[in-house]
C-alpha positions as CSV (number, residue, x, y, z in Angstrom):
1,M,-2.1,-15.9,-23.3
2,G,-4.9,-17.1,-21.5
3,G,-5.4,-16.3,-17.8
4,D,-3.0,-18.5,-16.4
5,G,-0.1,-16.6,-18.4
6,S,-1.2,-13.3,-17.5
7,E,-1.4,-14.6,-13.6
8,F,2.0,-15.9,-14.0
9,L,3.2,-12.4,-15.6
10,Q,1.8,-10.7,-12.8
11,R,3.2,-12.8,-10.2
12,D,6.3,-12.8,-11.8
13,F,6.5,-9.0,-12.1
14,S,5.1,-8.3,-8.6
15,E,7.9,-10.9,-7.3
16,T,10.6,-9.1,-9.6
17,Y,9.3,-5.5,-8.3
18,E,9.3,-6.6,-4.4
19,R,12.9,-8.0,-5.0
20,Y,14.0,-4.5,-6.3
21,H,12.1,-2.6,-3.6
22,V,13.8,-5.0,-0.9
23,E,17.3,-4.3,-2.5
24,S,16.7,-0.3,-2.7
25,L,15.7,-0.7,0.9
26,Q,18.5,-2.3,2.1
27,N,20.8,0.4,0.2
28,M,19.3,3.0,1.9
29,S,20.8,4.6,5.1
30,K,18.8,4.6,8.5
31,Q,17.8,8.3,8.0
32,E,16.6,7.6,4.2
33,L,14.7,4.5,6.0
34,V,13.0,6.7,8.6
35,K,12.2,9.5,5.4
36,E,10.7,6.6,3.6
37,Y,8.7,5.4,6.6
38,L,7.5,9.0,7.2
39,E,6.4,9.5,4.1
40,L,4.3,6.5,4.2
41,E,3.0,7.3,7.3
42,K,1.5,10.7,5.7
43,C,0.2,8.6,2.8
44,L,-1.3,6.3,5.3
45,S,-3.1,9.0,7.3
46,R,-4.3,10.7,3.8
47,M,-5.8,7.0,2.9
48,E,-7.3,6.8,6.5
49,E,-8.9,10.5,6.2
50,E,-10.3,9.7,2.5
51,N,-11.9,6.0,3.8
52,N,-13.7,7.9,6.7
53,R,-15.0,10.6,4.6
54,L,-16.4,7.8,1.7
55,R,-18.2,5.8,4.5
56,L,-19.6,9.1,5.6
57,E,-20.9,9.8,2.0
58,S,-21.8,6.0,1.7
59,K,-23.8,6.0,4.8
60,K,-25.4,9.1,3.4
61,H,-25.8,8.2,-0.3
62,G,-25.9,4.5,0.1
63,G,-23.8,4.4,-3.5
64,E,-22.5,1.4,-4.8
65,A,-19.5,3.7,-6.4
66,A,-18.7,4.9,-2.8
67,E,-18.8,1.4,-1.7
68,T,-16.5,0.2,-4.2
69,R,-13.6,3.0,-3.6
70,L,-14.1,2.4,-0.1
71,R,-13.0,-1.2,-0.4
72,Q,-10.2,-0.1,-2.9
73,L,-8.8,2.4,0.1
74,E,-8.8,-0.2,2.9
75,L,-6.8,-2.6,0.8
76,E,-4.4,0.5,-0.1
77,V,-4.4,1.2,3.6
78,D,-3.8,-2.5,4.7
79,R,-0.9,-2.6,1.8
80,L,0.6,0.4,3.4
81,R,0.0,-0.6,7.0
82,A,2.6,-3.9,5.7
83,E,4.8,-1.5,4.1
84,N,5.3,0.2,7.4
85,L,6.0,-2.8,9.2
86,R,8.1,-3.8,6.7
87,L,10.3,-0.7,7.0
88,L,10.5,-0.3,10.8
89,R,11.8,-4.1,10.7
90,E,14.3,-2.7,8.1
91,K,15.0,0.3,10.1
92,D,15.7,-2.1,13.3
93,L,18.4,-4.2,11.2
């Protein structure tokens, strides 16, 4: 398959996974949603701490590897923030 086929498969997987995830969240009790939210908050905190550590490391060493890892972590933090927001909305419903 060419690039277009793999993009389609990736998008299809993402959409299917998102539907499954939303369905599983809808089936959770309020207590389970709160627990999930708190777990994501912990994960977010760890990511932010590692992000800050890597920023300092990057400034000290100016390494490209640290910058790349930092960017990956920033993307993960953004994803977790979006997930937390979605969970808060689910909880409020």
